[in-house]
N, C-alpha and C positions, 0 to 999 in steps of 0.2 A: 470863960465857956466859950461865950462867940467865937473866941479867935480859935479854939480846937475844932468849934464846928466847922469854921469856914476853912478851916487847912484839911478836914477829911471829907468836906466838899469840891475842895482843889485839886486831890487825890484821887478821888473818886472820877471826876471828870475828867483826869487826863488817864486815868487806867481804860475808862471806857474808849479813847480816844485812840488811844494804842491797839484795844481790842478792833475796834470797828476799821482802822487803817489795817489790820493785820487778816479781817477775812477779807476788805477790799484786796489786797495782795492775791489771796488764796482764790478767788473767784474769779480774779481777772483772765481773762483767753490769751494763752498765749501765742505769739505769733513767730518764736524763733527760739531754736534752739541752742544752747552751746555742748560741743562733743570735749567732755573731760580729758579722755584716751588716756595715758599712762601714767600715773604720779609717781615721777622720778624726779631727781634734784635736776634742778635749771643748769647746771654745767654739764649734762648727760643729753638734752637736749638737739644737740648739733650731732654728736654721737651717732644718735640714734636715725636723724635726718639722713645721715650720709650712708648707715648701715642698712635702712629699708630703701632708701632711694638707690642703691646698688642690687637690691633684690629686685625690685620693681622693675629695674632697667630689664635685671638677668630674665626674668619672666617672661617681659617684654620680647625679648631680642629671641629666646631659646623657642617659644614659639611661633613668631614670625618666619624663622629659618623653617620650624616643619611646614608653615604652609607653602612655604617659598617653595621648596623640596618637593611637595607631594602637587602643587599647581605646573612647575616645570620638568618633571619626570612623568615619560611615558609610563614608566615601569612601576610608578606610585598609584598610578591610576586604577587601584582594587579597592574592597570594599573596608578592607583591615584599616587603609591609610586614606581612605575617604571618612572615615569614623572620625581619624587621629586629628584630621585637618580641622572637624569640626572641634571637637574636642578644646585645640589649640586657640581658637575664636572663641570661643566659650572662653574659656580662660581669660584671655586678654582684656574680655568685654568686663567681666565680673572680677577680674581683682582691679581694673580700674575705676568701676563704682566706689570702691573704698578705700586704696589705699591713697591717692591724692590727697583725700579728707582726713585721711590720719598724718600724711607729712605734714599739712598744713599747723594739725596741732600742734607739732614740735617748734613751730615757729613764733604762733602765734594763735590766740583765743580762735578754736575752729567755730564759726557760728554760721547755724544753716537754716533757713523755713522753715516752716510746719510741712508745706509743699514739698519745696526740698527735698525735709528731711524721709517723704512719704516715699514721693521719687525715688531716691537712692534706696530704700529698705523694698519697692515694688523692684527694679532692676534686678539688684545682687540676689533678691531671695528667687526671684524669677530662674534668672541664669543660675545658679545653686540647684534650682530643684532640676531646670533640665538637665544639668551633669547628672545629677543619680541616675535620670531614666538613661542619659545617653552611655553611660559606663556599664549598665545595664546589658544596653544593647551593644558594646564591643565585646564585652564576656561572652553573649549569645553567639556572635559571631565567631570569636575564637572556640568555641566550642562545636558550632557547624565543622569550621575550617581543619578540626583536629579529629575527630568522630566520626565525619560524613565527607571523606575529600573529594570523592567522584561525585557525589548528589551536590556539595558547595555551591557549584557555578549555577546551581538551577534555583539553589534555595537561596540565594542571594544575589539576584539580580539587581539591575540599575535601579529599577522602578522601586524594588521592596528598599531597598536603604534610603532611597531619596525617601522613602515615604516612614520608615524608622525614624529617622532625624529630624524629618517635621516634625514627627508625634511626640518626639521626646521635646521640640524645642515650644511648642504650641503648647504641652500639657504642663511646664515650668510657667507659662506667663499666666494660663486659666486659675492653674492652682494657686496662685500669689494673690492674681490678681482680684482674689475671691477675699484673699485675706486684709491686702490694701484695702478695698472697700469696706470693710468692716472695722478696722479700724480709723478710715478716716472719719467715719460715725459717730466716732468716741472725741470727747471735749478735754483738751488738754489747760490743766490750770496749775496758777502754785508755781512752784520752784522748775527753771528752764534748764537745769541742767542735765546731758544724758551720760552716766557713769558708764561711759565705752567711748569706742573709736569711732563706732559707725553708727548708724540707725538700725537697731536692731530690735527685736520684736518682744525682748522681757525687758527693758530698762523703757521704751515706750507705752506700757502698760502701768508700769510704777508711776508714771506721770498722768495716768487720766483719772479725769474728775468723775466722768461718768462709766457705768458700768461696765467693765471689759468680759464680762464671765462669758457672753455668745463669741467675740472673735478669741477669749484664750481655747476654747473647748473646740471651734472647730479648728484653728491651729495645730491644738493637739491631735485631731483626729486625721489632719490630712499630715500630718508629721510622722504620723506612725503608720498609713498607707504608704507615702511617697518614700520614705526612707525603709521600712523591712521590706517593702514588696521588692523593688529591685536588689535588696543587700543580699535576699535572700536569692533570686533568681544568679542574681553574683558567684556566690557559693557555692551552689547546686552545677553552675556551669565550670565552674573549676573544680568540684569535687567528680565529676566525670570528665574531663581533662584529666584529671591526675589519674584514676583509673585508665583510660586509653594508654597515656604514655606508660603506664607501668606494667603494660604488658608487649611495650617493646624491649626488645633485649640492653638491657647495661650497655651503656658507651657515653659517647659526649652530646649525643641530641637527648638522651636522658638527663643530664645531669642540663643541659641547655633549656629543656623544657622547666625542669623542676627550678633553676634560679629567676625564668620569665616570670612561671606561675608565683612564685613566691614575692619578688617584687613587686608585682603588679597588686599582690594581695594586701603587703605592708601598705601601701598608699592609698587603696581604696578603704582599707580599713580605717586608717587614718582619717579621710574624710568622712566616712559615714560614722565612725564613731563620734567622734566631737561634736557633731551635727545631732546623733540620736540623743547625746547628753546635755545638749545648751537645749532641745524641744520637744526633747519625749519624757525626761528624769530632769528638768531644770533643779529638784530640791536635792540633788546627787551633790551638787558643785555650792560650798558652802561661802566659798570667796569671789568677791567680784574680780579680783585679781586672775584668778584661776580659769573665772570666764572668758575675761581679755585671750589668755592664753590659749585657752580650746577654740577660742572665734579665730588666733593668728595661725591654727592647722588648717582651718581650711581655707582662709584666703591668702594665707603669704607662704605657708612650706607646703601644702599638696602642689599649688600652681606651679614652685620650684621646681620639683622633684620629678613630675610627670612629662616634661620633655626628654629627661633624662634617663627616663624608667623606658618610658612608653619606644620612646623613635630612635632619639640621638647617640646611642649607646646600638641602633640596628645599621648592621653595616649596608643596607641596602639604601638608607637616608644619606649616611653618610657620604656614598657614591652618589648621588642623588646630588649633595652639595658641594661637592667634590666637581663634578662635572662643571655642574654652572658656573662655579668660581672659576675652571680652566677657559670657558667659554667666554668668558667677559672678558678674563686678562687676553685672551687670543683677539679679541677685536678691538681691547686699546692696543695694544701692539699694533696690529695690523692699520689702525686707523691713524694711530700717531697721539700725538697728545695736545693740536688745536684744532 
């Protein structure tokens, strides 16, 4: 009897120690996160690393070519190309805030401090929000250029163009600055694994020990405003452009206009659509893998296609790049190899 009682006491004591250890771990404040990335076989890690490295290099190269072409060519010093150069610079920055850490995850454990995680979320979120506003500005610019060609130089003067770009950039950092400030007040404890390839809002909220309802509600309201309003402006602008183009007699110019508008809308819809699903209606996505696929659409896919669709198939940009290449070759030949 005494022996069985002693065994019960030992079991109870051991159970209590395990429980206290669990509680201790659960209440321990997290100092760093581990990004889990994609659940794939280890044999595929190197292949995915190479694929995404090539894609990332293409994004940087394509957007850099656009910036160089716009800066170097006097003919491209117009509002449209000024906005495109800003878009290219923005996409280089916001892709670079996410992809390198994703590539690290294919080679080793991708650990990131809490401060570094919040910084990544702030930079990427601010730049993505700024792109939402900048795309709307670009659509409005095309609307004015096509529907009001005679008044366009007055409506889109240099100061107004610069002001629109500054507003787009500042709005992005102000909006996401508020979200990050609310997120930074939360306490993170327990497990420190983020089931994503970068520090995103919803995975961070799932690790919060304190009440995240204020941050979640604020993010939802800001997401609705920052996504639906610019997207609505884009649809309205392109709708009026289509009406104006339909008044033009059928021919090559009309086909070119429809081709350009449809390709622009395809990329814009992919960008806004994936963001809306993840930030306005996250409950619609029932798989974490699907969440990562949607995230890839606006972090990797649209930055790859934007340079091709917006400018690299544009004859003016191609001519500017060829002229720049020809000048460099001429200087090399005249100056010799030494």
